[in-house]
C-alpha positions as CSV (number, residue, x, y, z in Angstrom):
1,M,-2.4,16.1,-21.3
2,D,-2.9,13.4,-19.9
3,D,-5.6,13.1,-16.9
4,P,-4.6,14.4,-13.8
5,K,-6.5,12.6,-12.0
6,E,-5.4,9.1,-14.0
7,K,-1.8,10.0,-12.5
8,I,-2.7,10.4,-8.9
9,R,-4.7,7.8,-8.2
10,G,-1.5,6.1,-9.4
11,Y,0.2,7.7,-7.3
12,F,-1.7,6.6,-4.3
13,A,-2.3,2.7,-5.9
14,Q,1.6,2.3,-5.2
15,L,1.1,3.7,-1.5
16,F,-1.9,2.5,-0.4
17,R,-1.4,-1.8,-2.5
18,K,-5.0,-2.7,-1.1
19,V,-7.1,0.7,-0.7
20,D,-9.2,1.9,-3.6
21,L,-9.5,5.9,-2.8
22,Q,-12.7,8.1,-4.0
23,D,-11.9,11.3,-5.2
24,D,-14.3,12.8,-3.1
25,T,-12.0,11.4,0.2
26,D,-10.4,13.3,2.1
27,I,-6.5,11.8,2.9
28,F,-5.9,13.9,5.2
29,A,-8.7,12.9,7.6
30,T,-8.8,9.2,7.0
31,G,-5.3,9.1,7.7
32,F,-3.5,8.3,4.9
33,V,-1.6,11.0,4.4
34,N,0.4,12.9,7.3
35,S,2.1,16.0,7.1
36,L,5.9,14.6,6.1
37,M,3.7,12.4,3.7
38,A,2.5,15.2,1.9
39,M,5.5,17.0,1.4
40,Q,5.8,14.2,-0.9
41,L,2.8,14.7,-2.6
42,V,4.3,18.1,-2.9
43,M,6.7,17.4,-4.8
44,F,5.2,14.2,-6.4
45,V,3.1,16.9,-8.3
46,E,5.8,19.5,-9.2
47,K,7.2,16.9,-10.9
48,E,5.3,15.1,-12.5
49,F,3.4,18.0,-13.7
50,D,6.2,20.4,-14.2
51,L,4.3,23.0,-12.1
52,T,6.3,24.6,-8.9
53,I,3.4,24.8,-6.2
54,E,3.7,28.3,-4.3
55,N,3.2,29.2,-1.1
56,E,-0.1,30.2,-1.3
57,D,-1.1,26.7,-3.0
58,L,0.6,25.0,0.5
59,D,-3.3,24.5,2.3
60,L,-4.6,21.4,3.1
61,K,-7.8,22.0,1.4
62,N,-5.5,21.7,-2.3
63,F,-3.9,18.9,-1.1
64,N,-7.0,16.7,0.4
65,S,-8.4,14.4,-1.9
66,I,-7.6,13.8,-5.6
67,N,-10.3,16.1,-7.2
68,A,-8.6,18.4,-5.4
69,I,-5.3,18.0,-6.2
70,S,-6.3,17.5,-9.5
71,S,-8.5,21.3,-9.1
72,L,-4.8,22.4,-8.2
73,I,-2.7,21.5,-11.0
74,E,-5.2,22.7,-13.5
75,R,-5.0,26.9,-11.9
76,R,-1.5,26.6,-11.1
77,S,-1.1,24.8,-15.3
78,A,-3.2,28.5,-16.2
79,V,-1.2,30.0,-14.5
80,R,1.3,29.0,-16.5
81,V,0.7,29.2,-20.1
């Protein structure tokens, strides 16, 4: 599988053209992502990585940084195998 972090960085690069997000930058605390964008982010993760995000996964800490999203993808992918 391609590096999930690269795909996530690419997604954010399309949304925030002039921002260089670090892998541990809290995208909610910095104001880059609001609740509407969070749902779009969930849909991106589900589609891009062919995963189903369960209700118990819908926690801001799972989506607040590139590292957190990547970890969630790895956990959900392991469950699927």
